[in-house]
Every structure is written in C-alpha cells, then in structure tokens.
C-alpha angles and dihedrals in degrees: 000000000000109000129187126204116199115192130191144113092261088204084192117346113240142179091274091061091050091049090052092050093049091048091051092049090055101038096045094036090231122190091203139001123210120202112217109199109199138210096208119199091206095067129078106260089214089068094051123092112228109282091238091058094045090050094049091050092048093051091049091050094057099037092115095044106088093182092059133070141162124257110200100187094115093049090047096055115109092204133053108300120229127186092232090062091050097049092047090054092047092051090052092047097045104027097154098043130088106249122205118191112202121208136166127251091252090054090049090054090056096037093114089065094058118108112264090349094170091060092055090075089061092064109034144020107248119229119190122198110224131203124229091357090294118133110237116247120244127193121280088248093057092041092053092047097051090046092050093046093041091235117170114219113192120222118206121192114238118235113255097260119130100205128138129185090223090062090052091051090052090053091048091051095045134071113333102224142127091262090058091052090051090054092047090051089066092051108042136037116270092247090055092048092051091051092050092049091051091049090050092057089058093059 
C-alpha cells in the first residue's frame, strides 16, 4: 500500500490543512493518510491549544474522510518527541508499504537541525509542500547530502489557500460575535466551528 504521514501541530486544524491532505492523497495516489499531531518541544507551549482539544478537532475534521485517520503516537510519548523516532516506528509497523512523510517548506528549510536527519531518508520518502510552485530551499548541507546519496525528495504544490492557524487563534481570542463566526466559517470545517462555539459557551 501507499501510505502518507502528515505531521504538524494542527493548532487548530483548518481548511488549508485539509486541502493539503486531499492534494497529497491525489498526487501521491495514497491508499491511506495518517495525521500525526505533534507536541513539539521547539514551540512555546503557551501558544499551543491543549493536545486533547487539538486531537478532538482533528478527528472531527476528517470524520467524513474514510481514507484518513489520526495516529497519536507523538502525543502519547512521555519524552521529547523526535521525527526520527516516529519514522523508525512507522517503518517497523508498515515494513512492506511505501511510506511518504509530508512536511512543510518551512520545515524543509530547517531540516538540517532535526535529530539524526540523515537517517530519516532510510525509513520514508520525503514529500515537501511548496508555495507558489517554488521548491523550498534546504540548507547546503542537506542539498549536498541528497545529491551525493542520489535521494529523491518529492515537491508537492500547495493549494492556493491563505490560511494560518495563528489567525484563527486570534479570532478565537478576540470579540465573540456573529461576525467572528462568519470569518471562522471560511477558515475551518463546519464541524470544527461548531465544536469551538460549544466550547466558548462553557467559558
């Protein structure tokens, strides 16, 4: 089988994420795509929604997508979670399947800072989402390595949706009015919006 693994904080999940997932399913001819919500040590915890909330929203967002599911291994780890640990586990779990690991252009730029980044290529095929049909730039060190080892990194154009999780968080923390809900409706799936509205009434 051809399996995709889409990592990110999904803080919260939005329509842009779903568009990326759908594009990857089609372009890579995936049989299944697993979402890998992360608890990254690099990010300020104050900016992260509780993992339980991010997970609930993600599951709601893909309810109607039978070829997608959520893998919680990174959220479940009690220690710092690194991508190399994840891809090793995935290779052991799906040894006979083609494994595609999806990352963003910003992650590709910083790929040389990842723990044991060279080893990641031994376990998965790397797919980088690109903006405006431009291939994301990696460090000279990574560029030289993939050229020397003849490693093929796939570049997948991002759908033209200008949506950022940070903008959604600002709206959620701002005025609670009908106009705000109308803006949110253009950014997140309906099921996610309904969940957020119910949570808001509890505050």
